[in-house]
N, CA, C and O atoms as CSV, one atom per row, in Angstrom:
chain,resi,resn,atom,element,x,y,z
A,1,MET,N,N,134.084,-65.576,-68.317
A,1,MET,CA,C,132.746,-65.719,-67.820
A,1,MET,C,C,132.234,-67.086,-68.248
A,1,MET,O,O,132.380,-67.471,-69.408
A,2,ILE,N,N,131.639,-67.817,-67.322
A,2,ILE,CA,C,131.044,-69.114,-67.621
A,2,ILE,C,C,129.542,-68.923,-67.700
A,2,ILE,O,O,128.938,-68.350,-66.794
A,3,VAL,N,N,128.936,-69.399,-68.774
A,3,VAL,CA,C,127.507,-69.232,-69.004
A,3,VAL,C,C,126.794,-70.531,-68.667
A,3,VAL,O,O,127.194,-71.601,-69.126
A,4,ASP,N,N,125.738,-70.442,-67.864
A,4,ASP,CA,C,124.976,-71.622,-67.447
A,4,ASP,C,C,123.892,-71.905,-68.476
A,4,ASP,O,O,122.810,-71.320,-68.428
A,5,THR,N,N,124.186,-72.799,-69.400
A,5,THR,CA,C,123.230,-73.191,-70.434
A,5,THR,C,C,123.249,-74.707,-70.538
A,5,THR,O,O,123.914,-75.375,-69.746
A,6,SER,N,N,122.535,-75.248,-71.495
A,6,SER,CA,C,122.559,-76.699,-71.665
A,6,SER,C,C,123.939,-77.187,-72.105
A,6,SER,O,O,124.255,-78.368,-71.961
A,7,HIS,N,N,124.752,-76.289,-72.635
A,7,HIS,CA,C,126.138,-76.602,-72.988
A,7,HIS,C,C,127.029,-75.617,-72.250
A,7,HIS,O,O,126.773,-74.413,-72.269
A,8,ASP,N,N,128.087,-76.123,-71.590
A,8,ASP,CA,C,129.000,-75.229,-70.896
A,8,ASP,C,C,129.723,-74.349,-71.902
A,8,ASP,O,O,130.233,-74.833,-72.911
A,9,VAL,N,N,129.762,-73.060,-71.620
A,9,VAL,CA,C,130.406,-72.102,-72.516
A,9,VAL,C,C,131.249,-71.159,-71.673
A,9,VAL,O,O,130.810,-70.698,-70.619
A,10,ILE,N,N,132.444,-70.876,-72.130
A,10,ILE,CA,C,133.286,-69.883,-71.475
A,10,ILE,C,C,133.482,-68.743,-72.462
A,10,ILE,O,O,134.015,-68.936,-73.555
A,11,LEU,N,N,133.047,-67.557,-72.064
A,11,LEU,CA,C,133.190,-66.376,-72.912
A,11,LEU,C,C,134.358,-65.555,-72.392
A,11,LEU,O,O,134.513,-65.380,-71.183
A,12,GLY,N,N,135.174,-65.053,-73.300
A,12,GLY,CA,C,136.350,-64.318,-72.881
A,12,GLY,C,C,136.464,-62.957,-73.524
A,12,GLY,O,O,135.545,-62.465,-74.178
A,13,GLN,N,N,137.611,-62.374,-73.317
A,13,GLN,CA,C,137.908,-61.018,-73.757
A,13,GLN,C,C,137.705,-60.843,-75.260
A,13,GLN,O,O,137.171,-59.818,-75.686
A,14,HIS,N,N,138.111,-61.803,-76.062
A,14,HIS,CA,C,137.990,-61.666,-77.520
A,14,HIS,C,C,136.528,-61.661,-77.959
A,14,HIS,O,O,136.155,-60.909,-78.859
A,15,PHE,N,N,135.697,-62.498,-77.329
A,15,PHE,CA,C,134.268,-62.527,-77.654
A,15,PHE,C,C,133.631,-61.173,-77.353
A,15,PHE,O,O,132.898,-60.625,-78.177
A,16,PHE,N,N,133.919,-60.636,-76.161
A,16,PHE,CA,C,133.321,-59.357,-75.776
A,16,PHE,C,C,133.808,-58.228,-76.685
A,16,PHE,O,O,133.024,-57.353,-77.055
A,17,ALA,N,N,135.085,-58.238,-77.047
A,17,ALA,CA,C,135.618,-57.204,-77.934
A,17,ALA,C,C,134.989,-57.302,-79.322
A,17,ALA,O,O,134.628,-56.283,-79.911
A,18,LYS,N,N,134.855,-58.507,-79.842
A,18,LYS,CA,C,134.285,-58.701,-81.177
A,18,LYS,C,C,132.850,-58.196,-81.256
A,18,LYS,O,O,132.438,-57.648,-82.278
A,19,HIS,N,N,132.086,-58.378,-80.178
A,19,HIS,CA,C,130.672,-58.003,-80.180
A,19,HIS,C,C,130.410,-56.663,-79.489
A,19,HIS,O,O,129.260,-56.298,-79.250
A,20,ASP,N,N,131.492,-55.929,-79.167
A,20,ASP,CA,C,131.393,-54.595,-78.564
A,20,ASP,C,C,130.591,-54.617,-77.262
A,20,ASP,O,O,129.754,-53.746,-77.027
A,21,ILE,N,N,130.851,-55.611,-76.425
A,21,ILE,CA,C,130.171,-55.747,-75.138
A,21,ILE,C,C,131.154,-55.339,-74.048
A,21,ILE,O,O,132.280,-55.834,-73.997
A,22,MET,N,N,130.721,-54.439,-73.183
A,22,MET,CA,C,131.565,-53.993,-72.081
A,22,MET,C,C,131.197,-54.765,-70.816
A,22,MET,O,O,130.020,-54.995,-70.538
A,23,VAL,N,N,132.222,-55.164,-70.052
A,23,VAL,CA,C,132.008,-55.886,-68.803
A,23,VAL,C,C,132.131,-54.890,-67.655
A,23,VAL,O,O,133.173,-54.257,-67.488
A,24,ASP,N,N,131.070,-54.752,-66.866
A,24,ASP,CA,C,131.052,-53.868,-65.699
A,24,ASP,C,C,131.175,-54.749,-64.460
A,24,ASP,O,O,130.175,-55.230,-63.927
A,25,CYS,N,N,132.411,-54.954,-64.006
A,25,CYS,CA,C,132.652,-55.854,-62.874
A,25,CYS,C,C,132.101,-55.292,-61.568
A,25,CYS,O,O,131.630,-56.053,-60.724
A,26,ASN,N,N,132.152,-53.974,-61.387
A,26,ASN,CA,C,131.642,-53.362,-60.154
A,26,ASN,C,C,130.179,-53.681,-59.921
A,26,ASN,O,O,129.772,-53.970,-58.796
A,27,ARG,N,N,129.394,-53.629,-60.971
A,27,ARG,CA,C,127.949,-53.829,-60.851
A,27,ARG,C,C,127.513,-55.220,-61.323
A,27,ARG,O,O,126.321,-55.521,-61.379
A,28,GLN,N,N,128.485,-56.054,-61.657
A,28,GLN,CA,C,128.249,-57.430,-62.110
A,28,GLN,C,C,127.215,-57.483,-63.230
A,28,GLN,O,O,126.175,-58.130,-63.109
A,29,ARG,N,N,127.524,-56.793,-64.313
A,29,ARG,CA,C,126.604,-56.770,-65.453
A,29,ARG,C,C,127.387,-56.615,-66.750
A,29,ARG,O,O,128.564,-56.257,-66.748
A,30,LEU,N,N,126.712,-56.891,-67.841
A,30,LEU,CA,C,127.269,-56.689,-69.173
A,30,LEU,C,C,126.546,-55.520,-69.813
A,30,LEU,O,O,125.329,-55.389,-69.680
A,31,LEU,N,N,127.292,-54.666,-70.508
A,31,LEU,CA,C,126.703,-53.513,-71.189
A,31,LEU,C,C,126.777,-53.757,-72.691
A,31,LEU,O,O,127.858,-53.781,-73.279
A,32,PHE,N,N,125.615,-53.938,-73.296
A,32,PHE,CA,C,125.531,-54.222,-74.719
A,32,PHE,C,C,125.374,-52.929,-75.508
A,32,PHE,O,O,124.862,-51.945,-74.975
A,33,PRO,N,N,125.808,-52.910,-76.775
A,33,PRO,CA,C,125.616,-51.718,-77.607
A,33,PRO,C,C,124.125,-51.400,-77.736
A,33,PRO,O,O,123.296,-52.309,-77.742
A,34,GLU,N,N,123.786,-50.124,-77.838
A,34,GLU,CA,C,122.384,-49.719,-77.947
A,34,GLU,C,C,121.730,-50.269,-79.207
A,34,GLU,O,O,120.514,-50.457,-79.245
A,35,THR,N,N,122.526,-50.528,-80.235
A,35,THR,CA,C,121.963,-51.038,-81.491
A,35,THR,C,C,121.656,-52.530,-81.421
A,35,THR,O,O,120.983,-53.067,-82.300
A,36,TRP,N,N,122.140,-53.194,-80.389
A,36,TRP,CA,C,121.960,-54.635,-80.264
A,36,TRP,C,C,120.612,-54.946,-79.625
A,36,TRP,O,O,120.294,-54.435,-78.551
A,37,THR,N,N,119.830,-55.776,-80.283
A,37,THR,CA,C,118.560,-56.214,-79.700
A,37,THR,C,C,118.574,-57.737,-79.626
A,37,THR,O,O,118.788,-58.405,-80.638
A,38,PRO,N,N,118.350,-58.282,-78.448
A,38,PRO,CA,C,118.395,-59.739,-78.304
A,38,PRO,C,C,117.228,-60.417,-79.002
A,38,PRO,O,O,116.126,-59.873,-79.076
A,39,ARG,N,N,117.488,-61.604,-79.508
A,39,ARG,CA,C,116.421,-62.402,-80.123
A,39,ARG,C,C,115.596,-63.038,-79.017
A,39,ARG,O,O,116.144,-63.469,-78.003
A,40,SER,N,N,114.307,-63.099,-79.200
A,40,SER,CA,C,113.436,-63.629,-78.153
A,40,SER,C,C,113.643,-65.118,-77.911
A,40,SER,O,O,113.261,-65.624,-76.856
A,41,ASP,N,N,114.236,-65.827,-78.862
A,41,ASP,CA,C,114.450,-67.260,-78.646
A,41,ASP,C,C,115.741,-67.546,-77.870
A,41,ASP,O,O,116.103,-68.709,-77.691
A,42,TRP,N,N,116.436,-66.505,-77.408
A,42,TRP,CA,C,117.664,-66.689,-76.649
A,42,TRP,C,C,117.412,-66.917,-75.167
A,42,TRP,O,O,118.346,-67.269,-74.446
A,43,TRP,N,N,116.216,-66.735,-74.694
A,43,TRP,CA,C,115.951,-66.900,-73.275
A,43,TRP,C,C,114.590,-67.541,-73.066
A,43,TRP,O,O,113.741,-67.556,-73.958
A,44,ASN,N,N,114.409,-68.064,-71.879
A,44,ASN,CA,C,113.122,-68.628,-71.481
A,44,ASN,C,C,112.543,-67.751,-70.387
A,44,ASN,O,O,113.222,-67.448,-69.407
A,45,ASN,N,N,111.310,-67.348,-70.544
A,45,ASN,CA,C,110.632,-66.627,-69.482
A,45,ASN,C,C,109.930,-67.643,-68.601
A,45,ASN,O,O,109.109,-68.430,-69.071
A,46,ILE,N,N,110.265,-67.616,-67.311
A,46,ILE,CA,C,109.627,-68.520,-66.365
A,46,ILE,C,C,108.794,-67.669,-65.423
A,46,ILE,O,O,109.347,-66.947,-64.593
A,47,PRO,N,N,107.467,-67.740,-65.535
A,47,PRO,CA,C,106.622,-66.968,-64.615
A,47,PRO,C,C,106.919,-67.361,-63.170
A,47,PRO,O,O,107.206,-68.525,-62.889
A,48,MET,N,N,106.852,-66.397,-62.257
A,48,MET,CA,C,107.213,-66.647,-60.867
A,48,MET,C,C,106.350,-67.725,-60.219
A,48,MET,O,O,106.842,-68.459,-59.363
A,49,ASP,N,N,105.080,-67.841,-60.601
A,49,ASP,CA,C,104.248,-68.873,-59.990
A,49,ASP,C,C,104.681,-70.272,-60.428
A,49,ASP,O,O,104.402,-71.249,-59.733
A,50,GLU,N,N,105.354,-70.378,-61.562
A,50,GLU,CA,C,105.855,-71.669,-62.028
A,50,GLU,C,C,107.262,-71.956,-61.518
A,50,GLU,O,O,107.682,-73.113,-61.483
A,51,ALA,N,N,107.994,-70.920,-61.122
A,51,ALA,CA,C,109.379,-71.107,-60.690
A,51,ALA,C,C,109.453,-72.018,-59.468
A,51,ALA,O,O,110.361,-72.844,-59.377
A,52,GLY,N,N,108.527,-71.885,-58.537
A,52,GLY,CA,C,108.528,-72.728,-57.349
A,52,GLY,C,C,108.248,-74.180,-57.658
A,52,GLY,O,O,108.712,-75.065,-56.939
A,53,LYS,N,N,107.503,-74.442,-58.706
A,53,LYS,CA,C,107.165,-75.818,-59.066
A,53,LYS,C,C,108.392,-76.600,-59.516
A,53,LYS,O,O,108.428,-77.825,-59.401
A,54,LEU,N,N,109.401,-75.892,-60.030
A,54,LEU,CA,C,110.601,-76.565,-60.511
A,54,LEU,C,C,111.353,-77.254,-59.381
A,54,LEU,O,O,112.022,-78.264,-59.602
A,55,LEU,N,N,111.245,-76.711,-58.175
A,55,LEU,CA,C,111.996,-77.251,-57.048
A,55,LEU,C,C,111.110,-78.062,-56.106
A,55,LEU,O,O,111.524,-78.359,-54.986
A,56,ALA,N,N,109.928,-78.419,-56.523
A,56,ALA,CA,C,108.965,-79.058,-55.641
A,56,ALA,C,C,109.179,-80.562,-55.482
A,56,ALA,O,O,108.396,-81.215,-54.790
A,57,SER,N,N,110.194,-81.120,-56.088
A,57,SER,CA,C,110.447,-82.555,-56.000
A,57,SER,C,C,110.804,-82.934,-54.558
A,57,SER,O,O,111.706,-82.330,-53.979
A,58,PRO,N,N,110.118,-83.920,-53.965
A,58,PRO,CA,C,110.437,-84.340,-52.593
A,58,PRO,C,C,111.876,-84.846,-52.455
A,58,PRO,O,O,112.522,-84.600,-51.436
A,59,GLU,N,N,112.377,-85.546,-53.467
A,59,GLU,CA,C,113.760,-86.039,-53.411
A,59,GLU,C,C,114.748,-84.881,-53.417
A,59,GLU,O,O,115.752,-84.901,-52.706
A,60,PHE,N,N,114.449,-83.868,-54.234
A,60,PHE,CA,C,115.314,-82.693,-54.301
A,60,PHE,C,C,115.308,-81.977,-52.955
A,60,PHE,O,O,116.365,-81.607,-52.443
A,61,GLN,N,N,114.131,-81.781,-52.383
A,61,GLN,CA,C,114.018,-81.087,-51.104
A,61,GLN,C,C,114.740,-81.855,-50.001
A,61,GLN,O,O,115.399,-81.249,-49.156
A,62,LYS,N,N,114.621,-83.175,-50.000
A,62,LYS,CA,C,115.300,-83.999,-49.001
A,62,LYS,C,C,116.816,-83.843,-49.121
A,62,LYS,O,O,117.514,-83.753,-48.112
A,63,ASP,N,N,117.323,-83.811,-50.357
A,63,ASP,CA,C,118.750,-83.632,-50.584
A,63,ASP,C,C,119.203,-82.253,-50.116
A,63,ASP,O,O,120.273,-82.121,-49.521
A,64,VAL,N,N,118.398,-81.228,-50.380
A,64,VAL,CA,C,118.730,-79.868,-49.937
A,64,VAL,C,C,118.841,-79.826,-48.420
A,64,VAL,O,O,119.803,-79.283,-47.878
A,65,GLU,N,N,117.862,-80.396,-47.741
A,65,GLU,CA,C,117.864,-80.378,-46.274
A,65,GLU,C,C,119.049,-81.148,-45.709
A,65,GLU,O,O,119.646,-80.725,-44.720
A,66,LYS,N,N,119.395,-82.274,-46.328
A,66,LYS,CA,C,120.548,-83.067,-45.886
A,66,LYS,C,C,121.837,-82.260,-46.021
A,66,LYS,O,O,122.669,-82.246,-45.114
A,67,ARG,N,N,121.996,-81.588,-47.165
A,67,ARG,CA,C,123.209,-80.798,-47.393
A,67,ARG,C,C,123.285,-79.608,-46.441
A,67,ARG,O,O,124.359,-79.290,-45.930
A,68,GLU,N,N,122.154,-78.952,-46.200
A,68,GLU,CA,C,122.145,-77.819,-45.275
A,68,GLU,C,C,122.516,-78.267,-43.867
A,68,GLU,O,O,123.255,-77.571,-43.171
A,69,LYS,N,N,122.011,-79.419,-43.445
A,69,LYS,CA,C,122.337,-79.951,-42.124
A,69,LYS,C,C,123.833,-80.246,-42.028
A,69,LYS,O,O,124.465,-79.937,-41.018
A,70,MET,N,N,124.399,-80.845,-43.080
A,70,MET,CA,C,125.830,-81.150,-43.088
A,70,MET,C,C,126.664,-79.871,-43.033
A,70,MET,O,O,127.679,-79.823,-42.338
A,71,MET,N,N,126.241,-78.828,-43.767
A,71,MET,CA,C,126.976,-77.560,-43.743
A,71,MET,C,C,126.884,-76.906,-42.369
A,71,MET,O,O,127.869,-76.352,-41.881
A,72,ASP,N,N,125.702,-76.966,-41.738
A,72,ASP,CA,C,125.546,-76.409,-40.393
A,72,ASP,C,C,126.448,-77.125,-39.397
A,72,ASP,O,O,127.090,-76.486,-38.564
A,73,LEU,N,N,126.496,-78.457,-39.482
A,73,LEU,CA,C,127.365,-79.228,-38.591
A,73,LEU,C,C,128.834,-78.870,-38.802
A,73,LEU,O,O,129.586,-78.735,-37.836
A,74,GLU,N,N,129.241,-78.719,-40.053
A,74,GLU,CA,C,130.633,-78.355,-40.354
A,74,GLU,C,C,130.945,-76.952,-39.843
A,74,GLU,O,O,132.017,-76.722,-39.284
A,75,ASP,N,N,130.018,-76.012,-40.030
A,75,ASP,CA,C,130.218,-74.651,-39.514
A,75,ASP,C,C,130.369,-74.669,-37.997
A,75,ASP,O,O,131.248,-74.006,-37.448
A,76,ARG,N,N,129.510,-75.430,-37.324
A,76,ARG,CA,C,129.561,-75.527,-35.868
A,76,ARG,C,C,130.882,-76.150,-35.422
A,76,ARG,O,O,131.496,-75.691,-34.459
A,77,ARG,N,N,131.320,-77.206,-36.131
A,77,ARG,CA,C,132.583,-77.865,-35.790
A,77,ARG,C,C,133.758,-76.899,-35.919
A,77,ARG,O,O,134.631,-76.869,-35.051
A,78,ARG,N,N,133.787,-76.119,-36.982
A,78,ARG,CA,C,134.886,-75.169,-37.194
A,78,ARG,C,C,134.849,-74.038,-36.173
A,78,ARG,O,O,135.888,-73.587,-35.691
A,79,ARG,N,N,133.644,-73.588,-35.853
A,79,ARG,CA,C,133.498,-72.490,-34.902
A,79,ARG,C,C,133.937,-72.930,-33.502
A,79,ARG,O,O,134.570,-72.162,-32.777
A,80,ASP,N,N,133.599,-74.166,-33.127
A,80,ASP,CA,C,133.924,-74.670,-31.790
A,80,ASP,C,C,135.371,-75.145,-31.675
A,80,ASP,O,O,135.865,-75.375,-30.571
A,81,GLY,N,N,136.039,-75.291,-32.796
A,81,GLY,CA,C,137.445,-75.659,-32.802
A,81,GLY,C,C,137.636,-77.094,-32.645
A,81,GLY,O,O,138.772,-77.569,-32.630
């Protein structure tokens, strides 16, 4: 499993076994022991009204639109043969 943090981390079978964490691939989730309580400093809460502000950069939006247009053109090219 690759974790998206400020530092790239790959967690594997030994880490999960050591910390008694079960991987539920069917439901794409991790099952932690009931005795385990996460520390509040391990995550950032981003209120939904602020989440949209993160992507509000005009340069970012322009890049998104450019990439979407390129993907649409490539899809059309492949579909038309």
